[in-house]
N, C-alpha and C positions, 0 to 999 in steps of 0.2 A: 531335690537335695536342699535341706535347710541349713542355715548358717549355725555353726557350733559356737554359741555365745560363751560356752565355758572355756574356750581357748583364749578369750580376751583376758588380759591382765586386769585386775580390779583394784580400784582405789576408793575407799569409802571416805566421803567428805561429810563433816558435820557443819550444817549451816549455822552461822552465828548471827542471829538477828533477834529483834524484839518479838518476832512472830514464830519462833522456833516451835516445831510441832513434832511429836513422836509418831504422828499418824501419816507422815510422808517421809520417804527416804530417798537420798540421792547417792548414786553409785557411778563413779567415773571409770570407764573400761577402755581397753585398747592399748596397743603397744605405745601409742603416742597420746594416750588419754583423750581420745577423740570422740567417744560416744558416752553421752550422759544417760543413765537409766534412772527414771523417776518412778518410784513405786508407791502407790496408795496402800496404806497398811492398816485400815480400819476393818479387819476381817469380820469381827463380830457385828458390824453395822453394814455389811456388804459394801464397804468402802464409801458409805454415804458422806457427803461433803458438809463440813461445818465451817464456821468463820475462821478458826485458827488454821485449818487445812488450806483454805483458799488463799489466805494471806501468806502462808509458808510457800505455796506454789508460786505466788507472785515473786517472793524474795528469791527463790531458786533461779528463776529465769532472769532476774535482774543481776544476779551475781554468778552466772555460769563462768567457769574458768575459760580463759582465752584459747586453750587447746581444744575445746569441744567443738566438733563440726556437725554433729547431729544428736538428736535426743529421742528417747523412747519412753513413753508413758504407759504404764500397765498397772493393773490392780492385783494385789495379793489375794490368793484364794480363788474361789469359783466365779467371782464377779468383778467386772471392771469398775463400775460405780453405779450405785442405786439412786443417785441424785441427792437432793437436799435432805439432811438429817432432820426429820420431822420432829424429833424430840427436842430440838433447839428452836423450832419455829415459834415465833412470838408475835403478838399484836404490835403493829407499828402504824404511826400516822403517815400521811403522805410524804412529809419531808424526810422522816426516818427511813421510809421504804425506798425513797429515791437514793439516799446516801448508801444504803445497804446494797442496792442494785449496782450503783457505780463502783462499789468495792469489787463486786464480781466482774464487772466490765473491765476494770483496770487489770485484774489478775489474768483474765483470758486474753486480753489484748497483748500482754507480755508473752503469752504462748504463741499467738498467731503472728505477731509482728516482732518477735524476739530475734536474737542473733543467729539462730540455727533452725533448720527444718526439723519438724517434730512429727514422729510416727506414733500412732496410738495402737496398742495391741489390745484387742477387745475380746472379752469372753463373758458369758453369762449376761447379767443385767447391764444394759447401757440405757439408763432411764433418767428422764428429767435433766437435772444438772449434769449427770454423767454424759448424756448425749450432747449437752452444750459444750462440755469440755472436749469431747471427741471431735465435735465439729470445728473447734478452734485449732485442731491439729491439721497438718498438711497432707498426711497419708494415714489411712485407717485400714488395719488388717483385722478381720474378724474370723473367729473359728465358728464351728457349726453349733456351738451352744449359745451363741449370742442372740439376744432379742432386744428390740428397740421400742421405747414407749415414751409418751409425754402425758403423764397423769395430772399435770397441773390444772387442766380444765375441770376435772372432777373434784378437785380440792379447793376450787375458788381462788387459785393463785395463777400467776403468769410466769412465763420464762423470763428470768430477770438478769441473765448474764450475757445477753447478746445473741441468744439462740433464735430469736425472732428474725434476725437478719441472716445468720450463718446457715441455719438448717434449711430454709427455703432455697438457698443457693445450691444445696446438695440434692434435694428431692422435689423442689417446687412448692409453691404456696398452697396449691390445692391439697396435696398429700399432708402437709403439716396441719392445715386447717382440719382435715379429717381426723388426724391423730388427737388434736386438742379437743375437738367437740365430741368425738365418739369413744376416745380411749383406745383406738385401734393399736394393736401390737404387731410389729413386723418381726418375722423370724429371720434367721441369718441369711437364708437363701433369698427371701423376698427383699430384705434390706440391701443385699448386694446388688440385686437387679434395680432397685429404686435409686441407689446412689449413695447409701450411707457409708459403704466401705468399697475400697478399690480392690481388695484382695479377700478371698474366702478360702480358708484352709481347714483341714480336719481338726476335730476337737483337741485342744491341748497344744496346738502348734502355732498359735498366733504370735506368742512372744519370740519364738525362734525365727519366724518369718520376718517380724519387725526388726530384729537384730541383724538379720541378713541385709535388709534394705538399708538400715542405718549405716552399716559398714560400707555399703556401696555409695551412699550419699556422702559419707565422710571423705571419699576419694575425689570429690568434685573440686571445683575451683575454690580458692580461699574464701572464708566467710565474708570478708569485707566487700567482695565482688557480688555476693548473692544476697546479703542481708537487707531486710526492709527496716530501715532505722526508725527508732523512736526518738523524737527530739528531746534532748535533755533539758532544754530551757523551760522554765515554768511559764504559764499563761500564754501558751503558743496556739493562737487561733489558726495560724497558717497551717500548722501540722495537722490539726483536726480536720480542716477543709480537705486535706489530701488523704484522709483516712488513716493518719498515723497517730499513735498515742503521744500525748505531751506530758509535761511534768505537773500539770495542775488542771482541775476542772473549771477554773475561772477563765474569763475572756482576756483578750489582749493580743497584740502583735508580737511576733517572735523577735527577741533582741539579738538572736544569733543571725537573723536574716540580713539585717542592715550591714553587718560587717563582713558578709560573705563567708560566714563560718557555719559549720554544722549542716545537717541534712536539709534544713529548711532553706538554706541558700541555694539549693539545687531544685527547689520546687518551682513550677511555672507560676509566674506572677499574673495577677489579674490586671487586665488593661485599665489604666486610669483614663483621665480626660484626654491626655496626649495620645495614649495608646488607642483609644477609640477613634480619635481624629485621624490617626495614621491608618487605621483599618478602613475608615470611610474613604480616605484618599486613594486607597488601593482597590476600591470598588466593592468593599464589604459593607453591607448596611449595618447601621447601629442596632444594638439589641432593642427589641420592642419594649417600651416602657409606657404603658397607658397613663399612669399617674403623672409622669413628667410631661407627656403630650398635653394632658388636660391643663396642667399648670401653665405651660407656654401659651396655650390658647387663650387663657384668661388674661395673660399679661399683654397680649397684642392690642395696640390701639385700634379702636373702631374707626371705620371710614366715615367721614362726614357726608351726609346726604345733601345733594344740591337743592 
């Protein structure tokens, strides 16, 4: 029995931001407006991702209403997402390529580390950047038309949105290496066994199943008790060490941490000199540091020979 998503009341929201895009839609559903439905709407491009879409996706997750308790991402038409829009692919130098990749990282970090659990409803092509987007979600539901591929290797490019970390966590390094080098394509059945999706349903029913799961997730504990926070402070090196997105790609210590405010105040501190001394006094050896040992050895006075 699949969840009847049509019974949910719907509230269409127009995102007001400098990256507004007609290629992605946000729909808030439920009696208490607790389920966000995010739809990729580039049907003529098989929902291929361009820069405006990825920025709009980031903005949506940054500005979700506080009533939302779960989100569903799906693609309009026969495909979830065919990856990067190759029509917009352009030559970039190393610096430009890094900044473009960081833009994708920031958007997909908002999906993975955002305020609510995210469920992906997969059908048709889940390829390249589409697979990276799916891997940033917490639950994946695939129907029998789904297929998975990473064609970046054959095109001389690399997964640039964090997929090199997320996808091996789902299927393992060896399988991802095989896909990148040989262009191997996984069917829906093989992909479910490999770990791409947690649920496999008949064709055309992925969205219904995803909505059923989202309604169940929305009944869980309040979001503040479940969320993996992003630190709002800029230049937060402490947040990045813990795997949380921060407000800036630049280095620096978190200003929220010193005052005991924000999520970073709850992060475990790295032991300083006093902390290392206390660990040693409790019988724990100091961390091995060959460079420091060599320096101490040179500073020791030599014994005089008789």
